[in-house]
C-alpha positions in Angstrom: 16.5 -0.6 49.0 14.3 -3.4 47.8 11.4 -4.3 50.0 10.5 -7.8 48.9 9.2 -9.3 52.2 7.6 -6.2 53.8 3.8 -6.1 54.5 2.6 -2.6 53.6 -0.3 -0.7 55.2 -2.3 2.1 53.7 -4.7 4.5 55.6 -7.2 6.3 53.4 -8.7 9.7 54.1 -11.6 8.0 56.0 -9.1 6.4 58.4 -9.7 2.9 57.0 -6.5 0.8 57.2 -5.7 -1.8 54.6 -2.9 -4.3 54.9 -1.2 -5.4 51.7 0.7 -8.6 51.1 4.4 -8.4 50.4 5.3 -7.3 46.8 6.5 -10.7 45.7 3.1 -12.3 46.6 1.2 -9.5 44.8 3.4 -10.0 41.8 2.7 -13.8 41.8 -1.0 -13.0 42.0 -0.7 -10.7 39.0 1.2 -13.1 36.8 -0.8 -16.3 37.7 0.0 -20.0 37.7 3.3 -21.2 36.2 1.3 -23.3 33.8 -0.6 -21.0 31.4 -3.3 -23.6 30.7 -4.1 -23.7 34.5 -3.8 -20.0 34.7 -6.4 -19.6 32.0 -9.0 -21.5 34.0 -8.0 -20.4 37.6 -7.3 -16.8 36.9 -8.1 -15.8 33.3 -7.1 -12.1 33.8 -3.5 -13.0 34.9 -0.6 -12.1 32.7 0.4 -15.8 32.1 -3.2 -16.7 31.1 -3.2 -13.9 28.6 0.4 -14.1 27.2 1.7 -17.5 28.3 2.1 -20.3 25.7 3.3 -23.3 27.8 5.2 -24.1 31.0 8.5 -23.1 29.3 7.2 -20.0 27.5 5.1 -18.6 30.3 6.6 -15.1 29.7 7.0 -13.9 33.3 9.2 -14.6 36.3 8.1 -14.7 39.9 10.0 -16.0 42.9 8.4 -18.5 45.2 9.5 -16.8 48.5 11.1 -13.6 49.7 14.4 -15.4 50.3 14.4 -16.8 46.8 13.6 -13.3 45.5 16.7 -11.8 47.2 18.9 -14.6 46.0 17.5 -14.4 42.4 17.7 -10.6 42.3 21.4 -10.7 41.3 20.5 -12.9 38.3 18.5 -10.1 36.8 20.7 -7.1 37.7 22.5 -5.4 34.9 25.7 -3.4 35.4 25.3 0.3 35.1 27.0 1.6 31.9 30.2 3.4 32.4 30.2 7.2 32.1 31.4 8.2 28.6 33.0 11.6 28.2 32.0 13.3 25.0 34.7 15.4 23.4 33.5 18.0 21.0 35.7 19.0 18.1 36.0 22.8 17.8 
């Protein structure tokens, strides 16, 4: 199951509860702005700031919403390889 739109909570050993944003929002934070030149000034530690070249070659994909993420998920799914029986010659 893919949990794209679920807020997550974490309780540490001291009983402090932390609420995390949904995974797609955390990913967008990590990769940064779509335009690498903007990412370099607004979030220089983001992946696009470090590895992006321009708006076309920004190196990473991130959906704009949870519904987009679910719809786009099928675009990036690869079929599982078929099981191949290996016959040994004896």
